[in-house]
C-alpha positions as CSV (number, residue, x, y, z in Angstrom):
1,X,154.4,174.4,50.3
2,X,152.5,172.9,47.3
3,X,155.4,170.3,47.3
4,X,155.0,169.7,50.9
5,X,151.1,169.3,50.5
6,X,151.3,166.7,48.3
7,X,153.6,164.7,50.4
8,X,151.5,164.8,53.2
9,X,148.3,163.8,51.0
10,X,150.5,161.0,49.3
11,X,151.4,159.7,53.0
12,X,147.9,160.1,54.4
13,X,146.6,158.3,51.6
14,X,149.2,155.5,51.9
15,X,147.9,154.9,55.7
16,X,144.5,155.3,54.9
17,X,145.1,152.3,52.5
18,X,147.0,150.8,54.9
19,X,144.5,151.2,57.4
20,X,142.1,149.5,55.1
21,X,144.1,147.0,54.5
22,X,144.9,146.0,58.2
23,X,140.9,146.3,59.0
24,X,140.2,143.9,55.9
25,X,142.7,141.3,57.2
26,X,141.2,141.7,60.6
27,X,138.0,141.5,59.4
28,X,138.7,138.2,57.5
29,X,140.9,137.1,60.4
30,X,137.9,137.4,62.8
31,X,135.6,135.6,60.2
32,X,138.0,132.8,60.2
33,X,138.6,132.6,63.6
34,X,135.0,132.4,64.5
35,X,133.7,130.2,61.9
36,X,133.1,126.6,62.5
37,X,136.1,124.1,63.0
38,X,134.5,121.8,60.6
39,X,132.1,120.8,58.3
40,X,128.5,119.2,59.1
41,X,129.8,116.0,57.6
42,X,132.9,115.5,59.6
43,X,131.1,117.2,62.9
44,X,132.0,115.8,66.3
45,X,130.1,117.0,69.8
46,X,131.6,117.6,72.9
47,X,129.7,117.9,76.2
48,X,130.8,121.1,78.1
49,X,130.6,121.5,81.8
50,X,130.3,124.8,83.4
51,X,129.9,125.0,86.9
52,X,128.5,127.8,88.5
53,X,130.4,131.2,88.5
54,X,133.1,130.0,85.8
55,X,135.0,132.7,84.0
56,X,134.6,133.5,80.0
57,X,138.3,133.0,80.4
58,X,138.2,129.3,81.6
59,X,135.2,128.5,79.3
60,X,137.1,129.4,76.3
61,X,140.2,127.7,77.1
62,X,138.1,124.1,77.8
63,X,136.2,125.1,74.1
64,X,139.6,125.5,72.6
65,X,141.4,122.2,74.2
66,X,138.4,120.3,72.8
67,X,139.0,121.7,69.5
68,X,135.5,123.2,69.1
69,X,136.6,127.0,68.4
70,X,139.8,128.1,66.5
71,X,140.7,130.8,69.2
72,X,140.0,131.3,72.8
73,X,141.5,134.7,72.9
74,X,138.6,136.0,70.0
75,X,135.9,134.1,72.1
76,X,136.9,136.2,75.0
77,X,137.6,139.8,73.2
78,X,134.1,139.0,71.5
79,X,132.6,138.4,75.1
80,X,134.6,141.5,76.9
81,X,133.6,143.7,73.7
82,X,130.1,142.6,71.8
83,X,129.7,145.6,69.6
84,X,133.4,145.5,68.0
85,X,132.4,141.9,67.4
86,X,128.9,142.7,65.7
87,X,127.1,141.3,69.1
88,X,123.9,143.0,69.7
89,X,124.5,142.4,73.5
90,X,126.8,141.3,76.3
91,X,127.9,137.7,76.9
92,X,126.1,136.7,80.1
93,X,127.2,133.0,80.5
94,X,124.7,130.5,82.1
95,X,126.3,127.7,84.0
96,X,125.0,123.8,83.0
97,X,126.1,121.1,80.8
98,X,126.0,121.7,77.1
99,X,126.9,119.6,73.7
100,X,128.4,121.4,71.6
101,X,129.0,120.7,68.1
102,X,132.4,121.4,65.9
103,X,130.0,122.7,63.1
104,X,128.7,125.7,64.9
105,X,130.2,129.2,64.3
106,X,131.8,130.9,67.6
107,X,128.8,133.2,68.0
108,X,126.1,130.3,67.8
109,X,128.2,128.4,70.7
110,X,128.1,131.7,72.4
111,X,124.4,131.8,72.1
112,X,123.9,128.2,73.3
113,X,125.6,128.9,76.3
114,X,123.7,131.9,77.2
115,X,120.9,130.9,76.2
116,X,120.5,128.1,79.2
117,X,119.1,125.3,77.3
118,X,121.4,122.6,78.7
119,X,121.9,119.0,77.7
120,X,119.0,117.1,79.4
121,X,118.8,113.0,80.6
122,X,115.5,111.7,79.7
123,X,115.1,109.1,83.1
124,X,111.8,106.9,83.3
125,X,111.2,105.9,86.9
126,X,109.0,103.2,86.9
127,X,106.0,102.5,89.5
128,X,107.0,100.4,92.3
129,X,110.8,101.0,92.7
130,X,112.2,101.7,96.0
131,X,114.7,104.6,97.0
132,X,117.7,102.1,96.2
133,X,116.5,101.2,93.4
134,X,115.9,104.7,91.9
135,X,119.0,105.6,93.1
136,X,120.8,103.2,90.9
137,X,118.8,104.1,88.0
138,X,120.0,107.7,88.3
139,X,123.4,106.8,88.9
140,X,123.2,104.7,85.7
141,X,122.1,107.7,83.7
142,X,124.7,109.9,84.8
143,X,122.2,111.8,87.1
144,X,123.7,111.9,90.4
145,X,125.5,109.3,92.4
146,X,123.3,106.4,93.9
147,X,124.8,107.4,97.3
148,X,124.2,110.9,97.3
149,X,121.0,110.2,96.3
150,X,120.0,107.9,99.2
151,X,121.3,110.5,101.6
152,X,119.2,113.2,100.7
153,X,115.9,111.1,100.4
154,X,116.7,110.7,104.4
155,X,117.7,114.3,105.1
156,X,115.6,115.1,108.0
157,X,115.7,118.9,107.2
158,X,114.2,118.1,103.4
159,X,111.6,115.7,105.0
160,X,110.6,118.5,107.4
161,X,110.1,120.9,104.5
162,X,107.5,118.8,102.9
163,X,106.1,118.1,106.2
164,X,106.7,114.1,105.8
165,X,106.4,112.0,108.8
166,X,109.0,109.3,108.5
167,X,112.6,109.0,108.0
168,X,112.8,108.8,104.2
169,X,111.1,110.1,101.1
170,X,110.2,106.6,100.4
171,X,106.7,106.6,99.0
172,X,106.7,110.3,98.1
173,X,109.4,109.9,95.1
174,X,106.5,109.8,92.1
175,X,107.1,107.5,89.3
176,X,107.4,109.6,86.2
177,X,109.6,110.6,82.9
178,X,111.8,113.0,84.0
179,X,114.1,115.6,82.2
180,X,117.5,116.1,84.2
181,X,120.5,117.7,84.0
182,X,124.0,115.6,84.2
183,X,125.3,115.6,87.9
184,X,122.7,117.6,89.5
185,X,122.6,117.8,92.9
186,X,120.8,115.1,94.3
187,X,118.8,117.0,97.1
188,X,117.2,118.9,93.8
189,X,116.2,115.4,92.6
190,X,114.5,114.4,95.5
191,X,112.7,117.6,95.5
192,X,111.9,117.1,92.1
193,X,110.3,113.9,92.3
194,X,108.3,114.8,95.6
195,X,107.1,118.3,94.1
196,X,105.3,115.6,91.2
197,X,104.2,113.2,93.8
198,X,102.4,116.2,95.8
199,X,101.2,118.0,92.6
200,X,99.5,114.5,91.7
201,X,98.1,113.6,95.1
202,X,96.1,117.0,94.9
203,X,94.1,115.6,91.9
204,X,93.3,112.3,93.8
205,X,89.7,111.3,95.0
206,X,89.6,111.0,98.8
207,X,87.6,108.5,100.9
208,X,84.8,110.3,102.6
209,X,86.3,108.9,106.3
210,X,89.3,111.5,105.0
211,X,87.6,114.8,105.9
212,X,84.7,114.4,103.7
213,X,87.0,113.5,100.6
214,X,89.0,116.9,101.2
215,X,92.9,116.5,101.1
216,X,93.8,114.6,104.3
217,X,96.3,115.4,107.1
218,X,100.0,114.1,106.8
219,X,99.6,111.6,109.0
220,X,96.5,110.6,107.1
221,X,98.2,110.8,103.7
222,X,101.0,108.9,105.0
223,X,99.1,105.9,105.9
224,X,97.3,106.2,102.4
225,X,101.1,106.1,100.8
226,X,101.9,102.8,103.0
227,X,98.9,101.4,101.6
228,X,99.5,102.3,98.1
229,X,103.1,101.0,98.3
230,X,101.9,97.5,98.9
231,X,99.2,97.7,96.5
232,X,101.7,98.5,93.8
233,X,103.6,95.8,94.3
234,X,100.9,93.4,94.3
235,X,98.3,94.3,91.4
236,X,99.0,93.8,87.7
237,X,96.1,94.5,86.4
238,X,94.7,98.6,86.7
239,X,91.1,97.4,87.4
240,X,92.2,95.0,89.9
241,X,94.0,97.5,92.1
242,X,90.9,99.0,93.8
243,X,89.7,95.9,95.0
244,X,93.3,94.8,96.7
245,X,93.0,98.2,98.3
246,X,89.9,97.0,99.8
247,X,91.0,93.7,100.5
248,X,94.0,95.3,102.6
249,X,91.5,97.7,104.0
250,X,89.0,95.4,105.2
251,X,91.9,93.3,107.0
252,X,92.9,97.0,108.9
253,X,89.6,97.0,110.1
254,X,89.4,94.1,111.8
255,X,93.0,94.0,113.0
256,X,93.9,91.4,110.9
257,X,97.8,90.8,109.4
258,X,97.4,91.6,105.6
259,X,99.6,88.7,104.5
260,X,101.4,90.2,101.5
261,X,104.5,88.6,100.1
262,X,105.6,92.1,98.7
263,X,106.2,93.0,102.1
264,X,108.3,89.6,102.6
265,X,110.3,90.5,99.3
266,X,111.0,94.1,100.7
267,X,112.2,92.7,104.0
268,X,114.7,90.1,101.9
269,X,116.3,92.7,99.6
270,X,116.1,96.4,100.9
271,X,116.4,95.6,104.8
272,X,118.4,92.4,104.8
273,X,120.1,93.3,101.2
274,X,119.7,89.9,99.8
275,X,119.1,89.2,96.2
276,X,115.8,89.1,95.2
277,X,114.2,85.6,95.9
278,X,112.8,83.7,93.1
279,X,109.9,82.0,95.8
280,X,108.7,83.2,99.3
281,X,109.5,80.4,101.8
282,X,107.5,79.0,104.8
283,X,111.4,80.5,106.5
284,X,110.9,83.5,104.9
285,X,107.1,84.3,106.6
286,X,109.1,83.7,109.5
287,X,111.0,87.0,109.7
288,X,111.0,88.6,113.0
289,X,110.8,92.1,111.4
290,X,107.9,95.0,112.0
291,X,107.4,94.7,107.9
292,X,106.2,91.5,108.2
293,X,102.8,91.5,107.4
294,X,102.2,87.7,108.3
295,X,103.5,88.1,111.8
296,X,102.0,91.7,112.6
297,X,98.8,93.2,112.2
298,X,98.0,96.3,109.9
299,X,100.1,98.5,107.8
300,X,104.0,98.5,107.7
301,X,105.8,101.1,109.9
302,X,106.4,103.0,106.2
303,X,106.0,102.3,102.5
304,X,107.6,99.7,101.0
305,X,107.8,101.2,97.0
306,X,107.0,104.2,95.4
307,X,103.7,104.0,93.9
308,X,102.1,105.5,90.7
309,X,98.6,106.8,90.3
310,X,96.8,103.8,90.0
311,X,97.9,102.5,93.4
312,X,97.6,105.9,95.2
313,X,93.9,106.6,93.4
314,X,93.0,103.0,94.9
315,X,94.3,103.6,98.4
316,X,93.1,107.3,98.5
317,X,89.4,105.9,98.1
318,X,88.9,102.0,98.2
319,X,85.8,100.3,97.5
320,X,83.7,99.0,99.7
321,X,83.6,95.3,99.3
322,X,83.2,92.0,101.5
323,X,86.5,90.7,100.0
324,X,89.3,89.1,102.7
325,X,91.1,87.4,99.9
326,X,92.9,87.0,96.7
327,X,94.7,84.9,94.9
328,X,96.0,84.8,91.5
329,X,94.4,82.9,88.8
330,X,96.2,83.6,85.5
331,X,100.0,84.0,85.9
332,X,99.8,85.2,82.0
333,X,97.2,88.1,82.2
334,X,97.9,88.8,86.2
335,X,94.5,88.3,86.8
336,X,93.0,87.5,90.8
337,X,90.0,86.1,92.2
338,X,88.8,87.8,95.1
339,X,86.7,86.0,97.8
340,X,85.3,86.5,101.0
341,X,86.2,83.9,103.2
342,X,89.2,81.7,103.8
343,X,87.0,78.7,102.7
344,X,86.2,79.6,99.1
345,X,89.7,81.5,98.9
346,X,91.3,77.9,99.6
347,X,88.8,76.5,97.2
348,X,90.0,79.4,94.3
349,X,93.3,78.3,95.2
350,X,92.8,74.7,94.5
351,X,91.0,75.3,91.2
352,X,94.1,77.4,90.1
353,X,96.8,74.9,91.1
354,X,94.5,72.0,89.4
355,X,94.1,74.5,86.3
356,X,97.9,75.4,86.3
357,X,98.6,71.4,86.7
358,X,96.3,70.2,83.8
359,X,97.8,72.8,81.4
360,X,101.2,71.6,81.6
361,X,99.9,68.1,79.9
């Protein structure tokens, strides 16, 4: 009996030793397979796109294919049995676009993919751009396709949701610095920009004519946006934007044309699809289009750009002046001379042209 017991003890010790050896080997293999693929000095990065509904198996295969992890199978096992691989909780993969570096460990990569901290594209939308120009910027930056954005900006259901009385979001896409995600849904981009517009609109001080300075109706706000879109394309110096708005407001009150070259540019580039003109000719002023403020009195049918806060505030509460005209007096500084009558406007224009000619000598 003693000999038999001794043999069993030896076998048990050998089995235990083998088990410890296998566990140690498995632990070492796990450490190796979960370690970074490269050092920090030789690291490289890859963008990983994870659409909604993507499986862990698919993501792990993508990471292994791009040589960002050593084992797709280990990642799957770690996600499936987190406690076995020393993870505190289960793996909750979140869709998005991530930048993964080869010097990250498997656990660091998994932490990133469940954090939701996606890669963002910083996109600056300047004041005064039209929908088509914004669409070009977005496509160039990899945010969304230009065609998709334009289509979303004209979506009747989305316009109705925002209560915008127009056939597009022209004028309501607020110029700002945005942080979009790559290949973002175009409707979501439009909504983000429109949300920003209405957030800013609530901070405007409105003219007493609009319900004693309170938030105007959708139709009243639309007229303000149209005026602001024209002011945006006319002013160069911030302090002059309110004065330009007052000129246009005074002309509207007497049912006069606004005579804005910016509206002619809009017709040429946005409606007729031609290149931006170097100069506006007399023939251009004869263009038969409702946006031609040289032929038709009052505001244009819709906004001609997407204005910023300076132009919006100027249009929301223009100062009371007697000005009906303005002319450029310093091309470099972008300043204007404001006048009350056609005679004084003509004299200011002549003086400007004389000074400009004299400066060439």
